N, C-alpha and C positions, 0 to 999 in steps of 0.2 A: 300720445303726449306731444305737445308743441316743444320744439327745440329752440331755446332762447338764443343760443349762439347763432343760429340761422337768421333769427330776427335782427340781431345786432350786425351781422354781416350785411344784411339788406339796408339797414339804416346807414351804415358807413360812418362818415365823419359828422353826419348830422346829429348823432347821439353823443359825440365826444364831449361837448361842453357840459351836458347834464351828467354824464358819467363822472367827470372830474369834480363837479359841484357836489354830487351826492356822496362821492368817496371822501371828499374833504370834510363834509359835515359829520359823517359817522366817525371819521378818524379823530375827531375832537376827543372822543372817549379814551384814546390812548394817552392823552395828556394827564388827566387825573389818575389814571392807572399807574403811570410812571411815578407820579408824585407820591401816591399812597404806598406803593410797593417799596420805594426807597426812602420813605419818610423817617424810618428809624435812624438813619444817618444823622438827622438833625435832632429829633426829640428824644433820642437815646444816646446823644453824643457823650463821649467820656469826658470826665472833668476831674481835676485834682480834688482830693478829699483826705480827711483824717478823722480820727475818733474825736468826738466832742470832749472838751475839758471843762469841768465846773470851777476849778481854781487853777490859775497859771502857776507854772513851776519856775522858781528863780534859781534853783540849783544849790542854794546855800542853807537858808533858814526855814524850818517848818514848825508849825504849832505842835505842841506836845500831844502825843497819842492821837493823831489825826490822820485819817486816810483820805487822800485826794485823787481826783482824776486829772492826770497831768498831760500836757501836750507832749506828743512824741518828738523827741529832739535827737539830733545826731549824737552818737555815743551810747545811746540806749537801744533803740530799735528803729528799723526802717519799715516795719510792717504797719501799714495804715489800718489794718483791721484789728489791731491790739491797742489796749490802753495800759498805761503805767500806773501801778498802785504803789504809793509811797507811804511809809508809816514810821513813826518815831520809836526807837528802842530804849531811849533813856528815861529814867524815872525821876524827872524833875520838871518843874513848871516853867523853866526859862526857855530860851531859844534852844531848838534841837539841832545838833550837828551830826548825830549818828542816825542815818536814814537807811531803811530797808526799801529796796526797789525791785519789783517784779512785774511781769506782764500777765494780763488777763484778756479774755475776749471782750471786745467792745460791746457794751450793752446800753450805752447812753446816747445812741444816735451818732450822726456824722456831720461834720462841717464840710461844705462844698464851696469850691471856688466858683463864684457866679459872675466872673468878669466877661465870659463869652456868652453864656446863656443864663437867664435869670431863673428859669425853672425847666427841668426836663423830667421824664418819668423816673430817671435814676435818682435825681435829687428828691423828688416828691415821695417816693416809696423806698428810698435807701437801697437801691439795687446794686450793691457793691459787696465785695468779699464773698461770703457763702451764698448770697442772694443774686450774684451776678448771672448765674445760669438762667434765671427767669427771663432775661432779655432774649436769650436764644430760644427759649421755649415759646415766647410770644411770637417770634419770627416764624418758628416752625408751625405754630397754630395758624398763622396767616396763610402760609403755603398750603396747609391742610384744607383751609377754607377755599383756596383757589382750586384745589383738586376736586372737592365736593361740588363747588359751583359749576365747574366745567362739565361734570357729568349731569348734574341736575338741569342746568340751563341748555345743555346740548339737546336733551330730550324735549324741553319746553319749546325751544326755538324750532325744532323739527315738527312739533305737534301743533303749535299755535302761531307760528310765523316769526320772522326776524324782527319786525318792528315792535310788536307787543313785548317780546322777550327782552329786547334791547332797552326799551323805556323802563320796564320793570327792574332790570338790573341796575340802571342808572339811578332811579329813585331809591331803590333799596341800598345801593352803595352810598348815596348821599346821606340817607337817614342813619345808616349804621355808623358812618364815619363821624357825623355830628354827635351821635350818642356817646362817642368816646369821651366827650367833655363832661359827661355826667358820671363817669367812673369815679368812685370814692375809694377804691382799693385796686391793687394790681390784678387780682383774680377777675374782677369785673372787666377791667381793661383788656385782659387777654381774651375773654369770651367775646367781647364786642369786636375786637380786632379780628377774631376768627370770622365773624359775619361780614366784616368789611371785605375780606378775601372772597367770601362766598358770592358777593354781589359785584365786586370791583372787577375781578378777572373776566367774568362772563360778558360784561359790558365791552371790554376790549376784544374778547374772542368773537362775539357775534358781529361786532363792527368789521372785523377781519373777514368773516364768512360773507357778510353782506357785500363787501367790496369785491370779493372774489366772484360772487354771483352776478354782479351787474357789469363786470368788465369782460372783455373778450381777448383782443390781441394784446392789450397791456396788462393782462392779469398778473403776470410775474412781477412787473414793475409795481403795480398797486399793492401786491402782497408784501414786498420788501419795504415799501414806503412807510408802513405803519410803525416801523422802528424809529423813524425820525421824530414824530410827535411824542413818542414814549420818552426818548432821550431829552427832548425839549422840556418835558415835565420834570425829568430828573434834574436838569439844570436850573429850572425855575425855583426848585426847593431852596437853592442857595440864596437867591434874591429875597424870597419870602421870609426865610429864617433869619436873614440879616436884619430885617425890620421887625420881625415878631420873635423875640428871644424867649418867650414863654411857650411851651409846647401846646398848651390849650389854644392860645391865639393862633399859632401856626396851623393847628389842625382845622380850625374853623375856616381859615382862608383856603386851604387846599380842598376842603370838602365842598366849598361853593363853586369849584371849577367844574363840578358835574352839571351845574345849573344851565349853562348855555345850550347843552344838548336838548334839554327839555323844550326849548324854543325851536331848535333845529329839527326836532322830531316831526313837527307839523309840515315841514317842507320836503320831506323825502317820501317816496312811495314804497310800498311793500316790494320785496324782491319778486319780480315776475317769474324768475326761475323757481322760486319756492311755490308760487301758485301753480305753475305748470306741472311741477313734480307731484302735486297733490290733486291733479285733475280738476283744478278750479280755473279752467281755461278762459272763461269770460272775464273774470277778475284779473287774470294774468295779462290778458290783452289790454284791458283798461290801464293797468299799471305800466305796461311796456310802452304805451302811447305817450306817457309822461316824459319819456326820454328824448322826444323830439317835439318841435312846435307843431301845432295842429295844421297850420297852413302849409307845412312842408310835405304833407302826405296826401295824395289823392286817393279817392275811394278804390279805383281800379288797382293802384299800386298796393294799397293796404290789403286788399283781397289776395293779391298775388303773393304777398309776404307771408300771410298766414297759411296759404296753401303750400308754399315752398317749405315753411318751417315744419308743417305737419308731415309732408311727404318725405322729408329728409330723415325722419325717424320711423320708418315703416315697421321695424322690428318690435316696436312697442316699448313700454317702460320696463326696465329691469331694476329691481330693488337690491340694495346691498346693505350689509351691516358690518360692525366692527370685526366680526368673525372672519369676513372675507380677507382681512389684512393678513391672516395667518394661513390662508389656503394657497397651496402651490409653493414649491421650494423657493422660486425667485422672489415672489411677493413676501414670503416669510423673512428672507434674508434682508430685503430692503426695509421691511418694518423694524426689525431688530437693529439695523444700522441707524435708522432715524431715531429710535428710542435712545440708543447709546449716545448719539451726537447731542440730542437735546439734554440728556442727563449731564453729560460732561461739560457742555458749554454753560448750562444754567448753574451748575455747581461752581464753576470757575467765576462766572460773571457776578453772581450774588456774593460769593465769598470775597471777591475784591471790592465790589461796590459798597456793600454794607459795612465794611471795615475801613472805609476811607478816613473815619475819625481817628484812627490809630496812627495816621501818617503825621510826619512833622509839618509844621506850617499852619496856615489859616484853613480851617475846615471848610469855609464857604468857597474859597478859591480852589481847594483840592477837589471838592465835589463838582464844581463847575468844569474843571479840567477833565475829570473822568467822564462827565456827560458829553463834553466836547469831542472826546475820542469816539464815543458811541455815534454821534452825529456824523463825524468825518468818515468813519468806516461804513456806516449805513449808506451814505451817499456814494462812496467808492464802490461798494458792492452793486448798487443800482446801475452805476455807469458800466461796470464790467459784467454784463449779464450773459455773455457768451458761455455756453455749457463747458467748453474746454477750460475757460478761466476758473470756473467753479471747481473743476476736477483738480487743477493745479493748486487752488487755495486749500482744498481739503487735504491735499498731500503736504503742503508747506506749513499749515497751521500747527500741527503737533511738533514739527521740526523747529519752527520758529519759537514756540513756547520753550522747548528744551534749551535752545541757544540763548534765549533771553534769561532763563533761570540760571544757566551757567555763568553768563556775564554778570548777573546780579551778585552771585556768590563771590566772584573775583573782585568786584568793585565795591562791595559792601564795606571793606576796610579802608577805602579811600576817603579822606576827610571831606572833600568837597563834593562828593556824590550824594545827592539828596535821595532818600528812599522813595519819595513820592514819584520821582521820574522813573525809577526802576519799576514801580507799580504800574505807571502808565504804559511802559513798554510791554509788560506782560499782558495788560488789558488789550493793547493794540493787537498783539499776536493772537489773543483769544478769539477775536472776531474773525 
C-alpha cells in the first residue's frame, strides 16, 4: 500500500494551497450542520401564552345561567394551562351578581404572544402544558438520527468513498430539511426531523474525516478548525431568524445553505488516502497529483515519490475495526475516557445552547453571544495546541465549571447580575 503521508512529505509546501482550499470547501458542511442542530432555539422559542377565552370577563355582571371561558386574571389563577368556568347561581333573568368560579383543564386552544415570532412549532401545534415534552422528544429523535447516520454513513464512506457519501449526505440533508415544511402535524415533523439528523450529521462527520486524510503536519489544526464554521452557523441562526419570524420561512433559508457544497463537490478530488487503503493505487496517484500543479513535478521526481511512498510501508497493509479500540488495557482506558469526555461535554453544551431561549433579554442577541463564545474558545484552543496545554485544560475544565457554578449560586440573588452572563461563564468553562 502506498503511504499518503510520505507523498505529502515529498510535496512539501507545494501542496499547502490545495490542502487549505479543499479543507475549506468541505468544511462548508459544518455551517448548515450547526444551523440545523441548534435550529430549535429559534423555531421552538418559548413564548407567553394563555388559554383562549370565548367571552371576556368583566368581574361584575354575567348573563343568567351562562358558562363562559374567561381570561385568567390575577386573583383567580396563574396557571396558564387552566381555564376559568363561571356560572350564575341566581334564579332570575336580570343581571347576575352571585357567580360560581372554578378551574378546568384548557381545551379551547391557546393564545400566544406573537410579538417576537409570528409562528413557531409551539404556536402551530400548541406544544405547551402537557404537550411541552414533545419538544424534547423531537430533539432526542434528531440526536437518534445523528447516531444512526454516523453508523450508516461510516460504513458507506468506507465502502464507496468519501466524495460519494458526502454528496449523498448533503443532498439527503437538504431534501429532508426542506420536507419539514410539508409537515401537517407534529408527529410528521418529528419523523422528518429524525431524517434530517440521519443525513445532516454524516455530512459534517465525513467532511472532518476527509480533512484529516488530506492533511499531514497540520492535521490537528485542521481537525479543531471544523468547530469554527459550526459556531458561525449557530450565530447565523440569529440573523436569519431576525428577518424570518415564521419557522417555515426560517427552515427554508437554513436548508438552502447545503446548496453551495453541491457546487464545491465538483472541485475537490476523492481522498487519495482512501484510494490507497483500498488498493486502488492508480486512482489514488491521479487524485494525489491534483494537490500540486502539474508543472511543479518532473517525471523523475514523481517516480521517486511513488517508490519512496511504497517502500516506507514495507510491512504491508494492516486493517483495523472498532473492536481494536477495546483491545489492550491502555487502549481500553483511553477509549472510555474519550467516550466519557464526549458524553459530558455534549450533554453540557446542548443543555446550555438549546435552552438559551429561557434566558432574560433578546433571544437573537443571547444566541449570537453563545455562538461567539464557541468561536472564541475554538480559536483559543487552536492557538494553544501544545499537548501540555491540553493536559492543563482537561484538569482545569471541571474545576472551573464547579467554581463558576458556585459563583452563580452566590450572585443569583444580586439584582444587577443578569442570568445570561452567568450562562456564558458556564459555557466558557465547558469548552
